[in-house]
C-alpha positions in Angstrom: -11.2 -17.0 -43.2 -7.5 -17.7 -42.3 -6.8 -14.0 -44.0 -9.2 -12.3 -41.7 -7.8 -14.0 -38.8 -4.4 -12.9 -39.7 -5.5 -9.5 -40.2 -7.3 -9.4 -37.2 -3.8 -11.0 -35.5 -2.2 -8.2 -37.3 -4.6 -5.1 -36.1 -4.4 -6.4 -32.6 -0.8 -6.8 -32.5 -0.5 -2.8 -34.0 -2.8 -1.4 -31.5 -1.3 -3.3 -28.5 1.9 -2.5 -29.6 2.6 0.6 -27.7 1.7 -0.5 -24.6 3.7 -3.4 -25.0 6.7 -1.2 -25.3 6.3 0.9 -22.8 5.7 -2.1 -20.6 8.6 -4.0 -22.0 10.6 -0.7 -21.2 9.5 0.2 -18.1 8.4 -3.0 -16.2 9.9 -5.9 -17.8 13.4 -4.4 -18.8 14.0 -2.8 -15.2 13.0 -6.4 -13.6 15.4 -8.3 -15.8 18.1 -6.1 -15.1 17.6 -6.0 -11.1 17.4 -9.7 -10.8 20.9 -9.7 -12.8 22.0 -7.2 -10.6 21.1 -9.1 -8.0 23.5 -12.0 -8.1 26.3 -9.7 -8.1 28.2 -7.4 -5.6 28.5 -3.7 -6.9 29.3 -0.5 -5.7 26.9 2.2 -5.1 26.1 3.5 -8.8 26.6 -0.2 -10.3 29.3 0.9 -12.1 31.9 -1.9 -10.4 30.0 -5.4 -10.3 31.5 -8.7 -9.7 29.8 -12.0 -10.3 29.0 -13.8 -7.1 26.4 -16.6 -6.8 22.7 -16.6 -7.6 22.8 -18.2 -3.3 22.9 -14.4 -2.8 19.4 -14.2 -3.0 18.8 -17.4 -0.5 21.4 -15.8 1.6 19.8 -12.0 1.6 16.5 -13.8 2.3 17.9 -15.7 5.6 19.7 -12.6 6.9 18.8 -11.2 10.3 18.5 -7.8 8.3 15.6 -9.0 5.8 14.0 -11.2 8.2 13.5 -8.2 10.6 12.6 -6.0 7.9 10.1 -8.4 6.6 8.5 -8.4 10.0 7.9 -4.8 10.3 6.5 -4.7 7.0 3.9 -7.3 7.9 3.2 -5.2 11.2 2.9 -2.3 9.3 0.6 -3.5 7.1 -1.2 -5.3 9.5 -2.0 -1.9 11.2 -2.4 0.5 8.1 -4.3 -2.0 6.0 -7.5 -2.9 8.2 -8.0 0.4 10.2 -7.6 1.7 6.9 -10.5 -0.1 5.2 -12.7 0.2 8.4 -12.2 4.0 8.4 -12.3 4.5 4.9 -15.8 2.1 4.5 -17.1 4.1 7.5 -16.8 7.3 6.0 -18.5 6.1 2.5 -21.2 4.8 4.3 -22.0 8.0 6.3 -21.6 10.1 3.2 -23.8 8.0 1.2 -26.4 9.8 2.1 -28.9 12.5 -0.3 -29.0 15.2 2.4 -28.0 18.9 1.5 -24.4 19.6 1.9 -23.4 16.2 2.3 -21.2 16.6 -1.2 -18.8 19.3 1.3 -18.5 16.2 3.6 -17.3 14.1 0.5 -15.1 16.7 -0.6 -13.2 17.1 2.7 -13.1 12.8 3.0 -11.7 12.5 -0.3 -9.1 15.4 -0.1 -6.0 13.3 1.5 -5.6 11.7 -1.9 -4.6 15.1 -3.3 -1.9 15.1 -0.8 1.4 13.6 -1.7 3.7 11.8 0.8 5.9 14.1 1.4 3.6 16.8 2.5 1.6 14.1 4.6 4.6 13.1 6.3 5.9 16.7 7.2 2.8 17.4 8.4 2.5 14.6 10.5 6.4 15.5 11.7 5.3 18.9 12.8 2.1 17.8 14.7 4.0 14.8 16.4 7.3 17.1 17.2 7.9 17.1 20.5 8.6 20.8 20.9 6.0 22.4 18.8 3.8 19.2 17.8 0.0 20.0 18.6 -0.5 16.2 19.2 2.4 16.0 21.1 1.3 18.2 23.5 -2.2 17.3 23.4 -0.9 13.3 24.1 1.8 14.3 26.5 4.0 11.5 28.3 5.9 9.5 25.8 4.6 12.0 23.4 7.0 15.2 24.5 9.7 12.4 26.2 11.4 11.3 23.7 8.4 11.4 21.4 6.6 9.4 20.0 8.8 9.2 16.6 11.7 8.0 18.5 9.5 6.1 21.0 10.4 2.0 20.7 7.2 0.3 20.6 5.3 3.7 19.5 7.3 4.7 16.5 5.8 2.4 13.9 2.2 2.8 15.1 3.1 6.9 14.7 4.3 6.4 11.3 1.2 3.8 10.4 -1.1 6.8 11.5 0.5 9.3 9.1 0.2 6.4 6.3 -3.4 5.8 7.3 -4.3 9.9 7.0 -2.7 9.7 3.5 -4.7 6.9 2.1 -8.1 7.6 3.7 -9.2 9.9 0.5 -8.0 7.0 -2.1 -10.0 4.2 0.1 -12.9 6.4 0.7 -13.3 7.1 -3.3 -13.1 3.6 -4.1 -15.7 2.5 -1.6 -17.8 5.4 -2.2 -17.7 4.5 -6.1 -18.8 0.7 -5.0 -21.6 1.7 -3.0 -23.4 3.9 -6.0 -23.5 0.8 -7.9 -25.7 -1.1 -5.3 -28.9 -1.5 -6.0 -31.6 0.6 -4.2 -34.3 -2.1 -4.8 -32.3 -4.2 -2.2 -32.1 -2.0 0.5 -36.0 -1.4 -0.1 -36.8 -5.1 0.1 -34.6 -5.6 3.2 -36.3 -2.7 4.8 -39.5 -4.4 3.8 -38.7 -8.0 5.3 -37.3 -5.4 8.2 -34.0 -6.1 8.1 -32.4 -3.4 10.5 -29.5 -0.5 9.6 -26.7 -3.1 10.5 -28.3 -6.1 8.7 -28.9 -4.1 5.4 -25.1 -3.3 5.9 -23.6 -6.7 6.6 -25.9 -8.6 4.3 -26.7 -6.2 1.5 -23.6 -3.3 1.6 -20.7 -5.9 2.4 -21.1 -8.7 -0.1 -22.2 -6.1 -3.0 -18.9 -4.0 -2.6 -16.3 -7.2 -2.2 -14.7 -6.2 -4.9 -14.0 -3.1 -4.4 -12.9 -4.1 -0.9 -10.7 -6.9 -2.3 -9.0 -4.3 -5.0 -8.6 -1.6 -2.4 -7.3 -4.3 0.1 -4.2 -5.5 -2.4 -4.0 -1.6 -3.6 -3.0 -0.9 0.3 -1.1 -4.3 1.1 1.3 -3.4 -1.8 1.4 0.5 -0.6 2.5 -0.7 2.7 4.9 -2.6 1.3 6.1 0.0 -0.7 6.2 2.4 2.1 9.6 4.8 1.9 8.7 8.5 2.0 7.1 8.4 5.3 9.5 6.0 6.7 12.7 8.1 5.8 11.2 11.7 6.6 9.4 10.6 9.9 12.0 7.9 11.4 14.8 7.1 8.9 14.1 3.6 10.1 14.6 4.5 13.8 14.9 4.0 16.5 16.8 0.5 16.5 15.3 -0.6 13.4 11.9 -0.6 14.7 10.3 1.1 11.3 13.0 -0.3 8.8 10.6 -1.9 6.0 12.1 -3.7 3.0 11.5 -0.7 0.9 13.7 1.3 3.4 16.3 -1.3 3.6 16.6 -1.2 -0.1 16.9 2.1 -0.3 17.6 4.0 3.3 20.8 5.0 4.0 23.2 4.1 6.7 22.5 0.6 6.3 24.4 -2.6 5.0 23.0 -2.0 1.5 23.7 1.5 1.0 27.4 1.5 -0.5 26.2 -2.2 -2.4 23.7 -1.5 -5.4 24.1 -5.6 -6.0 22.3 -6.3 -2.8 19.9 -3.3 -3.4 19.0 -5.1 -6.1 18.6 -8.3 -4.7 16.2 -7.2 -1.9 14.3 -5.1 -4.5 13.6 -8.7 -6.2 12.9 -10.3 -3.0 10.0 -7.8 -2.5 8.3 -8.3 -5.8 8.3 -11.9 -5.1 6.8 -11.2 -1.5 4.1 -8.8 -2.9 3.2 -11.3 -5.9 2.7 -14.0 -3.3 0.5 -11.9 -1.2 -1.5 -10.8 -4.0 -2.2 -14.3 -5.1 -3.1 -15.3 -1.7 -5.6 -12.0 -1.5 -7.1 -13.1 -4.6 -7.4 -16.8 -4.0 -8.3 -16.6 0.1 -10.8 -13.9 -1.2 -12.0 -14.4 -4.6 -14.5 -17.3 -2.7 -16.2 -14.4 -0.5 -16.6 -12.0 -3.4 -19.8 -11.4 -5.0 -19.8 -10.6 -8.6 -23.5 -10.6 -9.0 -25.6 -8.0 -10.1 
């Protein structure tokens, strides 16, 4: 019995070996390296470093730059995640119909999943451009002078619109997959009991796709906190730092961290722990509301 157990253990280790190697090389090692550089002050290339103190993490977290960027990132997530989920659910429910030609709309709704962040950002940059942008002409006012991407109080919303559009295809596909797993007899039973469309949606659809919504919300929050490309291409962190998220603080140009690889590593590690805490809060807070039954 013991020989068989050891044989199974060896086989399991052999099968898990490649995945463990990839995980160690591309996840664990970079994380450990970042934590190590995080308590040092270095040049931009991390070639010349001097050890300071592990208190650098605390000092960076308490700094005005980090706190302001954390608030901006939270606002960005609070805008993009709820709106993105509502739009994704709405489109998925509309497309979950067995009618002729619905496949065309499903293709259109999911098409943004094939669009890169760079392409989406450039597209929205031209749409919102005060000189040639179609949306800028249609909206007028602040959209023309100085432009939504340069207007304080509106720049974050403009970048959020780009992010919501770019992530809409992902949300639509995930929610559509969740809808396909809902047993049709539940809808039939609810219909027989006299439930209208809204009651069937709130009492049958939402509870049954709650695991899917939990997954989508965690992914969207993570994407919001890791947003960099759209910020860099559309606003470069401006105006006056209004769109400087945590990721842009770590990797953007012209900031306090630009020429210090150690500080960039510090911000990156702090961002990792912020995301870890948020994921745990989401799982703990929403797990009781998630229905895993058949």
